[in-house]
C-alpha positions as CSV (number, residue, x, y, z in Angstrom):
1,M,2.1,-5.1,-1.7
2,I,4.6,-2.1,-3.0
3,I,3.5,-1.2,-6.6
4,L,5.1,1.1,-9.0
5,A,2.5,2.9,-11.2
6,A,3.9,4.7,-14.4
7,A,3.3,5.9,-17.7
8,V,6.8,5.4,-20.1
9,G,7.6,6.2,-23.8
10,A,9.5,4.0,-25.6
11,N,12.9,5.1,-24.2
12,N,11.5,4.9,-20.3
13,E,10.5,9.1,-20.5
14,L,8.2,9.8,-17.4
15,G,8.1,13.6,-17.8
16,R,9.6,16.9,-17.8
17,E,10.5,19.0,-15.2
18,S,8.4,21.9,-16.4
19,G,5.3,19.5,-15.5
20,V,4.1,20.1,-19.2
21,P,2.6,16.7,-20.2
22,L,4.7,14.6,-22.8
23,W,1.2,13.2,-23.8
24,D,-2.6,13.2,-23.4
25,L,-3.9,9.9,-23.1
26,P,-7.7,10.0,-21.3
27,D,-7.8,6.1,-20.9
28,E,-4.5,5.5,-19.6
29,Y,-5.1,8.2,-16.9
30,R,-8.4,6.7,-16.0
31,R,-7.3,3.5,-15.4
32,F,-4.2,4.9,-13.2
33,R,-6.2,7.2,-11.4
34,E,-8.8,3.8,-10.6
35,S,-6.3,1.6,-9.7
36,I,-4.6,4.1,-6.8
37,V,-8.1,5.4,-5.6
38,G,-8.5,4.2,-2.0
39,H,-4.9,3.0,-1.5
40,P,-1.7,5.4,-0.3
41,I,0.2,6.8,-2.8
42,I,3.8,8.0,-2.2
43,I,5.0,10.5,-4.7
44,G,8.4,12.7,-4.8
45,R,8.2,16.6,-4.4
46,K,9.2,17.8,-8.1
47,S,6.0,15.7,-9.0
48,Y,4.0,16.6,-6.7
49,D,4.8,20.3,-7.5
50,V,3.7,19.1,-10.8
51,I,0.1,18.3,-9.7
52,K,0.4,20.9,-7.4
53,E,-2.6,19.2,-4.9
54,P,-3.4,16.1,-3.2
55,L,-5.0,13.1,-5.7
56,P,-8.3,12.7,-4.6
57,N,-9.5,10.0,-2.6
58,S,-6.1,8.6,-1.4
59,L,-3.3,9.5,1.1
60,N,-1.0,11.7,-0.6
61,I,2.7,11.2,1.0
62,V,5.5,13.9,-0.8
63,V,9.1,12.5,-0.3
64,T,11.3,15.6,0.0
65,R,14.5,16.3,1.8
66,Q,13.0,20.0,2.4
67,K,12.5,20.2,6.0
68,D,10.2,23.1,5.5
69,Y,7.9,21.9,2.8
70,D,4.3,22.2,3.8
71,G,2.9,19.7,1.2
72,N,-0.1,21.5,0.7
73,G,-2.5,19.0,2.1
74,A,-0.3,15.7,1.8
75,T,1.5,14.5,4.3
76,V,5.1,14.9,4.4
77,A,7.9,12.4,4.9
78,H,11.8,13.2,4.6
79,S,12.7,9.7,2.8
80,L,10.9,7.0,1.2
81,Q,11.5,4.4,4.2
82,G,9.5,7.5,6.5
83,A,7.1,7.3,3.8
84,L,6.7,3.6,4.1
85,D,6.8,3.6,8.1
86,L,3.7,5.9,7.9
87,V,1.6,3.1,5.9
88,K,3.3,-0.2,6.7
89,S,0.1,-1.6,7.9
90,E,-1.5,-1.0,4.7
91,P,-2.1,-4.2,2.4
92,I,-1.4,-2.1,-0.9
93,I,0.9,1.3,-1.5
94,Y,1.3,2.6,-4.7
95,I,4.9,4.6,-5.6
96,I,3.5,7.2,-8.7
97,G,7.3,8.9,-9.3
98,G,8.7,10.3,-10.2
99,G,12.3,8.7,-11.7
100,Y,14.4,9.2,-8.1
101,I,11.7,7.9,-6.2
102,F,11.1,4.4,-9.1
103,E,14.9,4.1,-8.8
104,M,15.1,3.9,-4.9
105,A,11.8,1.8,-4.6
106,M,12.9,-0.7,-7.6
107,D,14.4,-3.0,-4.9
108,I,11.7,-3.4,-2.8
109,A,8.6,-3.5,-5.3
110,D,6.5,-6.4,-5.4
111,R,4.4,-5.0,-8.4
112,I,5.2,-2.9,-11.2
113,E,1.8,-1.1,-13.4
114,I,3.1,0.5,-16.5
115,S,1.7,1.7,-19.4
116,R,4.3,1.9,-22.6
117,I,3.5,4.4,-25.1
118,E,4.3,4.1,-28.3
119,G,6.3,7.2,-28.6
120,T,9.5,8.8,-28.0
121,F,9.7,12.0,-26.0
122,P,12.9,14.0,-26.5
123,D,12.0,16.9,-24.1
124,A,11.9,14.2,-21.4
125,T,14.0,14.8,-18.1
126,A,13.0,12.2,-16.0
127,F,13.0,8.6,-16.7
128,F,11.5,5.1,-15.2
129,P,14.7,3.1,-14.3
130,K,15.2,-0.5,-16.6
131,F,14.3,-3.3,-15.0
132,S,15.5,-6.7,-16.1
133,T,13.2,-10.0,-17.2
134,D,15.6,-12.1,-14.9
135,D,14.0,-10.4,-11.7
136,W,10.4,-9.6,-13.4
137,Q,7.6,-11.6,-15.0
138,L,5.3,-10.2,-17.2
139,I,1.5,-11.1,-15.6
140,S,-0.6,-9.5,-18.1
141,T,-0.9,-7.2,-21.1
142,E,-3.8,-5.0,-22.8
143,R,-3.1,-3.0,-25.8
144,H,-4.9,0.2,-26.6
145,G,-4.8,1.7,-30.1
146,T,-4.9,5.3,-31.3
147,D,-8.3,7.2,-31.7
148,E,-9.3,10.7,-31.6
149,R,-8.5,11.3,-28.3
150,H,-5.7,9.3,-27.9
151,K,-2.7,10.3,-30.3
152,Y,-0.3,7.4,-29.1
153,A,-1.3,3.7,-28.7
154,F,0.2,1.9,-25.5
155,N,0.1,-1.4,-23.8
156,F,-0.7,-1.5,-20.2
157,E,1.8,-4.0,-18.3
158,I,1.3,-5.7,-15.0
159,W,5.1,-7.0,-13.8
160,E,5.6,-9.0,-10.7
161,R,8.8,-9.4,-8.8
162,K,9.8,-13.0,-9.3
163,K,10.0,-15.1,-6.1
């Protein structure tokens, strides 16, 4: 199963090239980390350059066209298909961004796990691709309101591709 995992603003904002976060939502990030732990993750080079090192307890595969990219501890693949070939025997594979990698993977994904943040972020430079309810079915949603640690409310949604 190929799962796209992302947090997005109201306009599908993912982040900005500088790597400075658009939001700080500890419970959202904790859920993300718990879902991917132990599973291989595929991430684009620009997104990986923001986090700078592999996420622990998961095989990290960075997709880049740069032939001399060393990965700083992550495995390097030079295409999305090359990354998928490295983990083809795994039952669950997470793709965690960025926008270009999500676009390439949308047609092959089985599930989308997305946190929809109730805020707009005009500084965003990367966006999650739009998808249609003609192709995807909402399986579950869970709301998280604002509190002293969460400036923005968000809904965690799980979508599965319609058969």
